[in-house]
LONU-664255 format. One record per residue (C-alpha): x, y, z; residue in one letter. Coordinates in steps of 0.25 Angstrom, whole numbers, padded with zeros to 4 digits, always signed. Last residue first. Example, Ala and Ser with C-alpha at 12.3 -4.5 7.8 and 13.67 -1.06 7.14 Angstrom:
# LONU-664255
+0055-0004+0029S;+0049-0018+0031A;
//
This chain:
# LONU-664255
+0325+0790-0922S;+0326+0774-0923N;+0308+0774-0925Q;+0310+0786-0935L;+0320+0779-0942D;+0313+0765-0943A;+0301+0771-0947F;+0308+0777-0959Q;+0313+0765-0963E;+0301+0757-0961A;+0294+0769-0970E;+0306+0768-0981G;+0302+0752-0982Q;+0290+0755-0984L;+0291+0764-0996M;+0301+0754-1003E;+0294+0741-1000W;+0282+0748-1007Q;+0290+0751-1019S;+0296+0738-1019L;+0284+0732-1019L;+0279+0740-1029E;+0291+0738-1038G;+0290+0722-1035V;+0275+0721-1040E;+0280+0729-1054W;+0291+0718-1056M;+0281+0708-1052L;+0271+0711-1062V;+0282+0714-1073Q;+0287+0699-1069H;+0274+0694-1071Q;+0271+0702-1084A;+0283+0695-1091L;+0279+0679-1085V;+0265+0683-1093P;+0271+0686-1105K;+0281+0675-1106S;+0273+0665-1112G;+0267+0674-1122E;+0281+0678-1128H;+0288+0662-1126D;+0301+0665-1132T;+0303+0675-1121Y;+0305+0664-1110F;+0313+0654-1117E;+0327+0660-1113P;+0321+0659-1096A;+0325+0673-1092S;+0310+0676-1090M;+0307+0665-1083K;+0319+0669-1073A;+0314+0683-1072E;+0300+0678-1067V;+0306+0671-1054D;+0315+0684-1053K;+0302+0690-1054I;+0295+0681-1043A;+0307+0681-1034K;+0306+0697-1034E;+0291+0696-1030R;+0294+0687-1018E;+0304+0696-1014A;+0296+0708-1015I;+0285+0702-1007R;+0296+0700-0995A;+0299+0713-0995E;+0286+0718-0996L;+0284+0709-0983A;+0296+0714-0975T;+0292+0729-0978V;+0277+0728-0974R;+0283+0722-0961D;+0292+0732-0958R;+0282+0743-0960L;+0271+0735-0951A;+0282+0735-0940K;+0286+0749-0942F;+0271+0751-0941A;+0268+0742-0926R;+0282+0749-0921E;+0273+0763-0925R;+0263+0759-0919K;+0268+0754-0907R;+0278+0766-0905K;+0263+0774-0905D;+0256+0767-0895V;+0268+0769-0886T;+0270+0782-0889E;+0253+0785-0886K;+0255+0777-0873K;+0265+0787-0869R;+0260+0799-0873A;+0246+0794-0866E;+0254+0790-0853Y;+0260+0804-0852S;+0274+0809-0857P;+0283+0813-0849A;+0285+0828-0846S;+0295+0836-0855P;+0300+0850-0849A;+0295+0865-0847P;+0282+0860-0856A;+0280+0867-0868V;+0265+0871-0870P;+0256+0859-0877A;+0254+0863-0894M;+0241+0861-0896P;+0237+0847-0905A;+0240+0845-0920S;+0232+0837-0929S;+0239+0835-0942K;+0231+0837-0956G;+0238+0851-0958K;+0252+0850-0954P;+0256+0853-0940V;+0263+0868-0940S;+0250+0873-0934A;+0250+0866-0922S;+0261+0874-0917T;+0276+0869-0920A;+0286+0866-0908G;+0287+0853-0913K;+0280+0851-0928A;+0291+0844-0935G;+0286+0832-0927E;+0272+0834-0930L;+0274+0835-0944A;+0283+0823-0945P;+0276+0815-0939R;+0263+0815-0946A;+0268+0807-0959G;+0274+0794-0950Q;+0264+0794-0943E;+0254+0791-0954K;+0265+0782-0960S;+0264+0774-0946W;+0250+0773-0949L;+0251+0768-0962Y;+0262+0759-0959S;+0254+0753-0948E;+0241+0751-0958Y;+0251+0743-0967T;+0259+0748-0980G;+0259+0757-0990P;+0250+0771-0987Y;+0241+0775-0998L;+0232+0790-0996I;+0218+0790-1001A;+0214+0804-1000K;+0199+0812-0998G;+0203+0816-0983N;+0205+0800-0979G;+0210+0787-0984V;+0222+0780-0979E;+0225+0770-0989V;+0234+0759-0983I;+0243+0750-0990K;+0247+0735-0985T;+0234+0732-0977A;+0230+0718-0973L;+0235+0717-0958K;+0235+0731-0952E;+0221+0734-0960V;+0215+0720-0953F;+0221+0724-0940Y;+0217+0739-0940R;+0202+0735-0942D;+0195+0747-0949H;+0196+0742-0963S;+0195+0747-0975V;+0200+0738-0987F;+0207+0737-0999I;+0214+0723-1003L;+0219+0719-1016T;+0220+0704-1020G;+0228+0691-1012G;+0219+0690-1000Y;+0225+0683-0989D;+0226+0696-0980A;+0213+0696-0984L;+0206+0683-0980A;+0216+0683-0967E;+0210+0696-0962L;+0196+0692-0968L;+0196+0679-0960V;+0204+0688-0949E;+0193+0697-0947K;+0182+0688-0945S;+0191+0684-0933D;+0192+0698-0926I;+0176+0702-0928D;+0171+0708-0941L;+0160+0718-0942H;+0169+0728-0949N;+0181+0721-0954T;+0177+0722-0968P;+0179+0738-0968E;+0179+0740-0984D;+0186+0730-0991L;+0190+0732-1006L;+0194+0718-1010L;+0202+0716-1023T;+0206+0704-1029N;+0192+0697-1027S;+0185+0682-1026P;+0172+0682-1017R;+0173+0675-1005L;+0180+0686-0994L;+0169+0695-0996M;+0158+0686-0991R;+0165+0685-0980A;+0165+0700-0978V;+0152+0701-0982A;+0147+0691-0970L;+0155+0697-0959R;+0148+0711-0964T;+0135+0706-0963R;+0138+0698-0949E;+0142+0712-0944G;+0129+0718-0947G;+0122+0709-0942S;+0115+0697-0954L;+0101+0694-0954V;+0102+0699-0971G;+0113+0691-0974A;+0104+0679-0971K;+0110+0670-0961K;+0113+0654-0967Y;+0127+0657-0963V;+0124+0659-0948D;+0119+0646-0946D;+0133+0639-0944G;+0144+0651-0944S;+0145+0665-0949F;+0155+0672-0941L;+0165+0676-0951F;+0176+0664-0952G;+0163+0655-0953G;+0158+0663-0964L;+0171+0661-0971I;+0172+0646-0969N;+0159+0643-0973R;+0161+0650-0986I;+0173+0643-0989A;+0166+0632-0996P;+0160+0643-1007V;+0173+0647-1011M;+0175+0640-1022H;+0162+0644-1028N;+0166+0659-1028P;+0157+0668-1019S;+0146+0675-1026G;+0134+0670-1015D;+0142+0662-1006S;+0144+0672-0997L;+0130+0678-0994T;+0124+0663-0996E;+0132+0659-0983Y;+0128+0672-0976V;+0112+0670-0981T;+0109+0679-0993L;+0097+0686-0990T;+0104+0699-0985P;+0111+0700-0998D;+0124+0707-0992L;+0128+0721-0997R;+0126+0727-0983T;+0138+0720-0977A;+0145+0725-0987E;+0145+0740-0980D;+0158+0742-0977Q;+0161+0738-0994A;+0169+0725-0996F;+0173+0727-1010Y;+0177+0717-1020Q;+0185+0718-1033M;+0191+0710-1044V;+0199+0718-1051V;+0205+0712-1065Q;+0212+0724-1069H;+0212+0738-1060G;+0202+0747-1056E;+0201+0762-1060N;+0195+0772-1050R;+0197+0786-1057E;+0195+0800-1051G;+0182+0808-1048S;+0169+0806-1040D;+0174+0791-1037P;+0166+0780-1040T;+0159+0772-1030E;+0157+0755-1028E;+0171+0755-1037G;+0177+0748-1025S;+0188+0758-1026L;+0178+0768-1024M;+0170+0761-1012R;+0183+0758-1004M;+0189+0773-1005M;+0171+0778-1001T;+0176+0768-0989S;+0188+0773-0985K;+0183+0789-0986G;+0188+0795-0973A;+0175+0793-0968G;+0181+0784-0955N;+0195+0788-0955H;+0206+0782-0963G;+0211+0768-0969V;+0210+0760-0981L;+0218+0748-0981A;+0225+0743-0996I;+0230+0730-0997R;+0236+0731-1011D;+0238+0718-1018G;+0233+0723-1033R;+0237+0738-1034E;+0227+0750-1029I;+0231+0763-1032H;+0223+0775-1025L;+0222+0791-1029D;+0212+0797-1021V;+0209+0812-1026Q;+0199+0816-1016D;+0192+0805-1009L;+0181+0808-0998V;+0176+0822-1003V;+0164+0823-0994N;+0156+0837-0998N;+0155+0834-1013K;+0159+0842-1025Q;+0154+0843-1040G;+0146+0856-1039P;+0150+0861-1024E;+0143+0856-1011T;+0141+0844-1017A;+0133+0834-1007S;+0142+0824-1000G;+0153+0813-1006Y;+0166+0813-1012A;+0174+0803-1019K;+0188+0809-1028R;+0198+0799-1035V;+0210+0804-1041G;+0214+0790-1046K;+0210+0777-1040L;+0216+0764-1044E;+0212+0750-1041Q;+0219+0736-1044V;+0231+0740-1052L;+0239+0726-1052R;+0229+0720-1059G;+0218+0711-1051S;+0221+0696-1049K;+0208+0685-1051A;+0202+0681-1039S;+0204+0670-1029A;+0192+0670-1016P;+0198+0675-1007F;+0207+0666-0995Q;+0201+0661-0982F;+0205+0656-0967H;+0196+0654-0957I;+0200+0649-0944R;+0189+0644-0937K;+0184+0647-0924R;+0188+0637-0913E;+0176+0636-0904P;+0178+0643-0890P;+0185+0632-0880V;+0176+0625-0868E;+0183+0617-0858I;+0175+0606-0853R;+0175+0607-0837V;+0175+0593-0832V;+0167+0591-0819K;+0157+0583-0826E;+0168+0573-0831L;+0172+0569-0819M;+0161+0566-0814K;+0159+0556-0826I;+0174+0552-0824R;+0170+0548-0809S;+0157+0541-0812Q;+0165+0533-0824V;+0175+0528-0813Q;+0166+0524-0802A;+0157+0517-0814A;+0169+0508-0819K;+0168+0495-0812T;+0153+0497-0816A;+0154+0497-0829Q;+0142+0506-0836Y;+0151+0518-0839R;+0164+0513-0842F;+0166+0517-0856R;+0157+0527-0857N;+0165+0533-0844I;+0179+0531-0850F;+0175+0537-0864D;+0169+0552-0856E;+0183+0550-0847V;+0191+0550-0862R;+0182+0558-0869Q;+0183+0570-0857V;+0198+0569-0857E;+0200+0571-0872E;+0189+0581-0871D;+0199+0589-0861Q;+0211+0587-0869R;+0204+0595-0882R;+0198+0604-0872K;+0212+0608-0866S;+0219+0608-0881D;+0206+0617-0885R;+0210+0627-0872L;+0225+0627-0877R;+0221+0632-0891E;+0211+0640-0884L;+0222+0646-0875R;+0232+0648-0889A;+0221+0654-0898D;+0218+0665-0886R;+0234+0666-0884E;+0236+0669-0899E;+0223+0678-0900L;+0226+0687-0888Y;+0238+0689-0893R;+0232+0697-0905S;+0222+0705-0897Y;+0232+0711-0885N;+0237+0703-0873C;+0231+0699-0858H;+0222+0688-0862Y;+0209+0688-0855D;+0200+0677-0855T;+0184+0680-0854I;+0173+0667-0854T;+0160+0662-0861R;+0169+0655-0869L;+0175+0667-0874S;+0177+0681-0872L;+0193+0684-0874D;+0197+0697-0865A;+0211+0702-0873I;+0221+0712-0865H;+0227+0725-0866T;+0218+0729-0878V;+0221+0740-0887V;+0231+0736-0898A;+0227+0723-0901D;+0213+0726-0898L;+0214+0736-0910F;+0222+0727-0918Y;+0211+0716-0918R;+0198+0725-0920D;+0187+0715-0917H;+0184+0723-0905S;+0181+0721-0890V;+0184+0732-0880L;+0186+0731-0864I;+0194+0744-0860V;+0202+0749-0847S;+0205+0764-0843R;+0218+0773-0847P;+0214+0771-0862Y;+0227+0772-0871A;+0226+0758-0876V;+0212+0764-0879L;+0215+0777-0886Y;+0225+0770-0894E;+0215+0761-0900E;+0205+0773-0902L;+0214+0780-0911W;+0217+0767-0919N;+0203+0764-0921R;+0199+0776-0924A;+0210+0778-0935D;+0206+0765-0942L;+0190+0768-0941D;+0181+0766-0930L;+0167+0762-0930H;+0171+0747-0925N;+0183+0751-0915T;+0176+0750-0903P;+0170+0735-0904E;+0164+0735-0890D;+0173+0744-0881L;+0171+0744-0866L;+0179+0755-0860L;+0181+0755-0845L;+0186+0765-0835D;+0177+0774-0845P;+0185+0786-0854A;+0172+0795-0857S;+0179+0800-0869L;+0181+0784-0875L;+0166+0781-0873L;+0162+0795-0881K;+0172+0792-0893A;+0166+0776-0892L;+0153+0782-0894A;+0156+0791-0905L;+0164+0780-0911R;+0151+0773-0910M;+0142+0784-0916Q;+0152+0786-0928W;+0149+0770-0932G;+0135+0772-0930G;+0135+0783-0940S;+0135+0798-0935L;+0125+0809-0938H;+0119+0811-0925D;+0133+0812-0918T;+0131+0826-0922L;+0141+0831-0928Q;+0153+0842-0919D;+0163+0833-0918H;+0165+0828-0934M;+0173+0839-0940E;+0182+0834-0929P;+0184+0822-0934E;+0178+0810-0927F;+0187+0796-0930G;+0188+0790-0915L;+0200+0798-0911G;+0194+0811-0916R;+0183+0808-0907L;+0192+0804-0896V;+0200+0817-0896T;+0189+0826-0899A;+0181+0822-0887V;+0195+0823-0876K;+0198+0836-0884L;+0184+0842-0880E;+0184+0836-0867I;+0198+0841-0863Q;+0195+0852-0853Y;+0188+0840-0846G;+0200+0834-0841D;+0193+0826-0830G;+0202+0831-0821L;+0198+0846-0826H;+0184+0844-0825F;+0184+0839-0811Q;+0193+0852-0806D;+0182+0860-0814Q;+0171+0854-0807V;+0178+0856-0794D;+0181+0870-0796S;+0167+0873-0801Y;+0162+0867-0788R;+0172+0876-0780H;+0167+0887-0788L;+0153+0884-0786L;+0151+0883-0773A;+0162+0896-0771D;+0149+0903-0779H;+0140+0899-0770E;+0146+0904-0759L;+0150+0917-0764E;+0134+0920-0770N;+0132+0920-0784M;+0126+0933-0790A;+0139+0935-0798P;+0136+0922-0808D;+0150+0918-0815G;+0150+0905-0806L;+0138+0901-0812R;+0141+0901-0825A;+0156+0893-0822E;+0149+0883-0813L;+0141+0880-0825D;+0154+0879-0834H;+0157+0869-0824M;+0147+0862-0825E;+0146+0860-0840A;+0162+0856-0840K;+0160+0847-0827L;+0148+0841-0836D;+0156+0840-0848L;+0167+0833-0840L;+0157+0822-0834P;+0151+0823-0848K;+0164+0817-0855L;+0158+0805-0865A;+0147+0816-0867L;+0161+0823-0876S;+0157+0812-0887A;+0143+0817-0890E;+0146+0831-0890D;+0159+0830-0899T;+0150+0822-0907I;+0138+0832-0908T;+0127+0827-0901R;+0113+0823-0904G;+0115+0810-0908S;+0124+0798-0902H;+0125+0782-0905S;+0129+0770-0899L;+0124+0755-0906G;+0138+0749-0909D;+0149+0741-0904Q;+0146+0745-0890P;+0156+0755-0882L;+0154+0754-0867Y;+0161+0764-0859G;+0165+0760-0844F;+0166+0768-0830T;+0170+0761-0817L;+0166+0768-0804A;+0158+0758-0799N;+0170+0746-0802P;+0166+0735-0811K;+0162+0721-0809Q;+0154+0713-0816I;+0146+0702-0810V;+0142+0687-0812G;+0130+0681-0820G;+0122+0686-0831D;+0131+0698-0834P;+0124+0711-0836E;+0124+0720-0848D;+0126+0737-0849F;+0135+0735-0838G;+0149+0739-0847A;+0155+0726-0842L;+0142+0721-0847M;+0141+0724-0862K;+0157+0723-0864L;+0153+0708-0860L;+0142+0708-0869T;+0149+0715-0881T;+0160+0703-0879K;+0151+0690-0877G;+0156+0679-0885A;+0147+0682-0896G;+0159+0685-0906N;+0172+0678-0900P;+0179+0684-0890G;+0188+0697-0887C;+0188+0707-0877L;+0200+0717-0878G;+0203+0722-0864V;+0211+0735-0862R;+0213+0735-0847D;+0215+0747-0840R;+0208+0743-0827D;+0207+0729-0827G;+0195+0721-0833V;+0190+0709-0827Q;+0184+0694-0829W;+0177+0683-0822T;+0168+0677-0832V;+0156+0666-0826H;+0152+0663-0841E;+0152+0674-0851L;+0144+0673-0866L;+0135+0661-0861T;+0126+0659-0874K;+0112+0653-0870E;+0105+0666-0869G;+0115+0678-0868F;+0123+0674-0857S;+0133+0680-0846K;+0141+0676-0835T;+0151+0685-0827V;+0158+0677-0814D;+0165+0691-0811Q;+0167+0700-0822L;+0177+0712-0817Q;+0179+0727-0821I;+0191+0737-0817M;
//
């Protein structure tokens, strides 16, 4: 489909690509990976024709169509969202307009027969083209893509002038998908998408019948979508025909082999240089010395990328909070101007109850605008509810990372000073390592925070958070603008965090690895789902299935309110074979169910291990309590009795969770076997 032949590209003294030959085939879905600054965005621009190589050629068929989505910077105005998205189907819209024009002209009684026949033939041709292009489905296609990317139906008639930057980029992506080019070039397409929209885009690209090249820092998205990885590093491109997780393993193994080869080459070069230096001035060895000098000149030195230091970090210690961390009771929050006395237009939270205990790891999910950030501000105490109660537990030391945390940095402090200011003294030696893990190295640490880019400020704000002691963390999209390696540093630190964690993230891998409970925020409510994100998706699917199954043969009116229903198709005389799209969807659904079942079993196994651990601790405490002299020391027995009580409560709670998840796992197994 498209091929690079001996391509070279440089910026100043930095060479990004050097004599690169590479190709992309039809229906390939390529994940373009590599370190920051390696040239991934530049390569996409060259493939799209917006930039030219310094040397070599990029060959592509004349009829090739492509669509390029940059990271940001696109905007639209002057039209409604639906009209703007429909422009992606302009050839079909032009045919539709011509059909209407021909229909009007054919209705003219004064037209002579010869001209009428010519117009009739033209009308027939245009109508055939319109039908073959699926023109009668324009409105459905546009509505489907807009809805998948998070544009609710009530937004479709809004003017694009009022959309934020993130929604503008969503609209640009919608137009790109609707145009269905032969080659999709996507630079961080998930940056502005919530989890639901990412899941939809993931399935859309998996079924996309043409080629896709994308750059993404979302590990789960890459694993689900791409058929192979193109690694851009050391001025060349190396192909790995696997998903992202497998690529990491194969890349590390390849780099290890490369380092071994370089080590052996360096040893051999050093041996030859020692010989030359030793016998350079001996006439009897002159021929041998010259021979070895020429041999060294012909050696092609093996080059390996610098080994990135792995950062493993633990949060500074903090006092333990009480069992109850926070509780919301009947909380209501609304925004906007009043339409009635005491009322506001936009009710975000309505009679919300939420109970958070020590050790909970809760992910807040929901579409953009559902109220996740409002909930986080409510939990942090930055906003007060219009009604209801917010109760904070004993000895809670809270740290809140807001979406706009980067704007709260002191612009007069350097990068290093930003981290050292307010950090415990014993954490100061770790500052350099932390900064390196978030891509601040060398003289970068002496830059003022005020001159950093938006992404750099976000990385610095996340790094600062890691150095401050707390037992409760509230994180609102901390992974924005982080590359995959920086996300891994944060993920490992949070995985080892011993306190309570409540967070919002649109990174599926991040949510899946951390969350043990999911709270779905939307329609003014906050609904708790125990288990991982996969378990949450499975629970949602199971909740919808009985209603849909019970509606067989019924009209769409019998589907419960809140469930979408397609128009009933006429009954066919005989069942036909499922389409490719149907088979693809069935495969995707099956994989999701299998992952959900595995996540449930893993959660059950982990709970069983924790229950066994707590029960052993209870036995040890009870052994102390059974000693004859135990109760004679009244003051000394109090902490042991308190410990026993806490352990009993924890076992009770863990058993309750285990019973719930075990029931779900058994129900899932029954459905799989039926």
